[in-house]
N, C-alpha and C positions, 0 to 999 in steps of 0.2 A: 549185842549192846544195843540200848535202845537208840532212837533217832534223836540227835540235838540239832538246836539252833535252825538256820536256814529259813527263818518266819518270812523274811521279804521276798526269797527266792520261790517259796511256795506260794506267795500271794500273786507273785507274778505269773507263776503257771496256771493259778486257778483262774486269774484275770482272762488270760490267754484263751483258756477253755471255753470259758462263757462268751468272748468275743468269736468263738469260732463257731458258735451256734447260729451266727449271722453270716460270716465269710471266712475262708481258710487263715489260718495262721502258720507262721514258719518260724520256728524259735530254734536256736542253737546254744546248746550249754558247753561253754567253754572251761578249760581247766586243766592242770597236769594230772598226770596219773596220780591215784590213790587219793584225790581230794573229794571223793563222794558225789561225783557227778550222776552215776547210775542210781545210786542211793536215793538221791535227792528226786530225780524222775519217778522212779518206782514209789517212792512216799508220796508223790503228788497223785498217783494213779490208785492208791490203796482202795478208794470206794467208787471207780468209776469204770466203765467200759474203755479198755485201752487195748492196743495191739503194740507188742514189744517184740522186735526184730533185731537179733544180734548178728552184725556182719561180720562173718569169719573167713579166714582166707581158704576159700574153696571154689571150685568150678561154678561158673555162674548159674549153670544150669541145676546143679546140686542144691544151691543155696535156694533158688526158686522153687524146687521140689519140697523142700522144708517149710518155706514160707507158706506154700499153697495151704500145707495141713494146718500151720498155725492160724492163716487167716479164716479157714473154715471152723476150726474150733472156737474160735473168740467171736467172729463176725457173724457166723453163719453163712459166709458168702463163698459159694463154690464155684471154682472157677475150672472149667472142664478141660481136659486135654493137657499135655506136657508143656509147660511155660519154660521157655530157655532164656529169655531175658527178662531183668529186672524192670525194665522200662513199660512192659506188658502189665506185670503184676501193679505197678505205681500207678499206670492208668485206671485200672479196675478198681484200685481204692479211692483214687480222685472221683470217679463217676459213684461209687457207692456212696460217699460222704455227701453227695447232692441229696440223698434220700435220707441220711442219718449221719449227723455229727460225731465224729469220734477222734480219738487221740492215737497216732502213729508214732511210735518211737523207734529211731534207727541208732543203734548204738554201735560204737566203733565204725562210725559213718566213713572215715578215712579209707578204711580198707577196701572201698570200691576201687580206690586208686591202683590196687594189685589185683582185684576180681577182674574189672574192667572200667577202664579210666572213662569210657565215654559215657557212663551212669551218669555223671555229673551234667553233661550237655543234655543228656535225654531228659533228666528230671526237670531241668531249667525249661525245656520246649514244653514238657506237659504242664508244668506250673502255670506258666503262663497262659497257656490255652484255655486251662481248667479253673483258675482261681476265682473267676468271676463267679461260676456257678457252684462250686463246690465249697464244703464246709468242714475241711479237714485241718485238724491241730496236729500240725507236724512239730515233732521235736527231735532233734539230731545232736548227737554227742560223740565225741571220739578223745580218745587218750594221747595221739600224738598232735600235741600242741601247735608246733610248727606248721603243719599239714592242714590242720583244721583252720588254722588262721589264713593261711594261702588259699583254700577253697573258698571262703567266704569274703575275704578282704582283699583280694588281688584282683585289680580291676580287669585283668585279661582273663579271670576266670569265669565260667559261664554263669554260677549261681553267684557272682557278685551282685548286691543290690537286692536280692529275692528277700532277706530276711525281714521279718516284722518285729523282731525280738531277739535281744542276745542278753545272756546271763553268764557273767564271768565269776565262777566259784572260786572263791579265795579259802585258803586254810582256817581253822577256827581261831578266835582271839584267844588271848589270854583269859579272859573272864569265862568262856566255854571250857577251856583246858581245865581250869579249877573247878568247875562245875562237875566236869565228866570225873575227874579224879576223887572228888569228894563223894561221889556216889560208891566208888570203889574203894577209897580208904578215908573215911570221914576223919581218922587221925593224922592226915598227911602233915608233911613237915615242909618248909620252903625249898629245902633241897630236892624233894621229889617233884614239886612242881617245874622247877628249873630242868630237871633232868628229862621230864617227860616233855617238855618243851623242846629242848635240845635233841632229843631224839626222834620226835615227830615232827617238828614245825608246824604242828597244828593238822596235819593231815589225818583225816578220821581212820583211814586204813591202818596207818601205823599205830595209832593209839589204840586201836582194836586188837591188832596182833600182840601189844605188850599186856594190856589189861586181862585178854582171854587166856593167858597162861599164869595168872597171878602177879604179873610182874606192876605191883602197884606202889612200890618204893624205889628210891634210886638204885640201892644195891641191886636189886633183884630185876631192874630194868637193864642195867648194864650187863649182869649175867645172861638175861634172856637174849640180848643182842649177840653177844660173843659167845655163841654156843652151838653146838652141832645140830644141824636142821633149821637154824634161824633164817627166815625168810629175809631179815636184813642184810647177811653175808652178800647176797647176789643182787641186790635191789638195784644199787647205782647202775650196774651193767644192763640189768632188765629194763629201767627206765631209758636209758640213754643211748646205747649201741645202736638199736634201730632208727634213732633221730639222727645220729651223727654219721652213720655210714662208715666208708672207708677212711676217714679221717677222724675216726674216734680215738685213736692213740695220741693226736695233738692234743685234742680238746682235753682229753683225760689229762694228760700232763699239766696243762694250763690251770685246770680246776683243782689239780693237786697243790699245786705252787700256791694258789690263791688260798685255799685252805690252810695251808702250811705258814701263811704270813706274808708272802712275797706278793704284795698288792698293787705294786706299781708296774707299768709296762716294761720300764727299763730292768727292773729285777727279773721279770719272765723272760724278756728276750734275752738276757745274758746267760740263763740257764738252758733255754729251747735251743737256743743259737741261731735265730732268725727273727725277724720282725713278726711279731703276733698281732699287730694292729687289727688286720682283718678279721682274724679268730676272734679277738675280744669282741670286736663290733658284731659278728655273727652269734655269738654266745649271749651278747646283751639284747640285739634287735629282734634276732629270729627265734632264738631259742628261751628269752628271757630269763635266763639261768643266773647271771650276774647283773649287778647294778655299777654305774661309775659315781663315786661319792667325791664330791668337791667341798671344801671346808664352807661352812656357812657364810654367806654374804660375799662370796670369791666371784670373779667374773665367769659367766656362764662358760667362756670360751678358755677358762685357765685349765693349764695343763697339770695341774697339782692334783691329781686323780689317784684315789684307792680303789682298786676294784674288789667286790666283796659278792661271795656266793649268796644269792637272795633266800634259798630255802635251807633252812636250818637242818634238816635230815641230810640233804647232801653234802653240806659243809662238813658235818661229821663223818659221813662215809669217806669223804676224800681225804679227809685228815688223818683217819684212824684205820679203815677198813681197806681202801684200795692200796695203800703202800705196803700192806701186811699179807699180800697174796701167797706169799711162802709159806707163812704160818698156816693160813687157811688149807692150801693144799696137802700140807702134811698134818693138818686136823690139830695143831696145838693152839685150840682155842683158849687154854689156861693162859699160854704165853701172850695171845692176843688181849685178852681181859687184863693183862699185867700192864702192856702200853697203855691202854685206856685209863687205867687207874692212874698211872704214873703221872700223865699230862692232864688228867681231868679237870683239876682245880683251875689250872691257867686256861685251858680251853673253855669251860664252863663261865669262868669270869667275864670272858670276851661274848659269850651267849647272853650273859646277864643283862649286858648293856642294849642289846637289840630286843631283848625281852621287855625292858622298861621303855623303850621307845614305842614299842607296840602297844604297851599297857597305857603310856601317856596319850597316845594317838586316840586310842578306844575310849577312855574315861574323861579326859579333858579338852577345854575347847583350844585347840591348836589347829593352826593354819598351815604352819612350815614346821619341819623337824630335822634335825641332822646334827652333825659335830663340828668342831673347828680344830683345825692344826694350822701352823704357820707354814711357810714355803720351804723350810728345812725339815718340815715333820715333827717339829717340837711344838712345846707348850699346847698340848692336846686337851680339848675339852669334850669330854664324852658326849653330852647331849646340849644342843641349844634348840628350844621349843618356843616357836613364836606364836601369839594371837594378833595376827595385823589387825584385826577388828576391834580389839579391846586395846591395843598397844601395850600387851604385857610380854615379858619374856620368862622364861624357865630356865635358869642354868645350872647344869646337874653333873655331879662327880658320882660314878657308879665304881662300886667296889664290892666283892663277896663279904669282906670283912670291915663293918662299919667304923671300926677303931683306925682303919688305915685311910678314911678320909678326913682331908684338911681343908675346910671350907675357907680358911684364909688364903691359901695358896691359890684355891679355885677363882677368889675374887681378883688376886692379882693377875692370874692369866686372863681373865675375863677383861682385863682393862683395855686391851687390844679391840675390844669389840665395842668400846664406848661410843665412837662415831657412827656406829651403825645403830645404837640403841638409843639415840637421843629420842626424848619424848617417851619412851617406854618405861614401865614399871617392871623392874627387873627383882626377881626372886630366885636365890640360890637355894639349892635342895641336894641334901646327901641321900643317896639310895644304895641300899645294901640287899643281902640274901634276906635278911629280917623284913623287908619291904615287900617281898613277892607276894 
């Protein structure tokens, strides 16, 4: 699949490379797994001299031996003797960059935590001592989002404050998803776009997995996900077990409950059998997997909260794949597909609401967007979008079937918002699958 989007991110990497001709730059590329961090970095290095080193879980001396060969092959820099510690290689690279500016990429950077945790402190010491004379364009990235955040944003960590640039890579927007599917299926239907958004969440790797096997319409996408050998089957565990560690069972149960529609803490607590407040806070703040949603215009301290899984793919995985492990163990993928088809319309209808939030945020002048419901969880409004600069508001009802949308009822529900929208020009809109 060709490289899509990421124009601004490529510009930042190019600018940093130019700046490194005069003084060293230190960039971190953040983002969850499968979001395209490595692809972005490699795309930025297509026509330049750059050294790419992948940090795997090996003995440090073995890693250094591999890196020595790569350094000589790419830079022509021969380092004699057996190097046992990465700090010695890194110092040689910093010194080499005094003569010749080049790009060094350290991928899966967080794995140094398992290889040798002292590497972070050693790199900090060397960076501080050499950065004034060196011209190294250093780029690091990693897939363990929580650990990468800790390494660079925790004030107690040695590399805190050393970055000169940070890129947070997001999943593809709805317009890019449409562009990609159009290249592979020019005759796409709205259902195909919605299904691709639901199954990928905009993550490039998931889109590639589907389109690479010819799954370019909704039915074939669902079949590809629920099939023997599908990488999607184990993807949730592959992504999260290493993040959660011993507590993964509790975290998985909470995420499954949220995906099934139990979105308040009281509902979750009643099933788990204990107070899950600390777990929810960790899922939100440390792992950034869930978001707390309050009704638009509510008090920031309001406890009228609904939790939501932010990532569309994980929301699907915890709704359909994780609860059906027995079918997967017995290889009854045909029955798994039946379960998905049975509940697909309802589940994708909820996905459609988030799709339009993303689409509106991308395409229109919006400063705040959310939903509304009263203290009893009733009188729900799917989307309330504000432009606080122009004093305009958009109130939206979302349904898969446009015939089920009643704008008269929507206006009646929105009367509760009148005090908050004084002075605003309010537009009411119906959005359905036809508008994807």
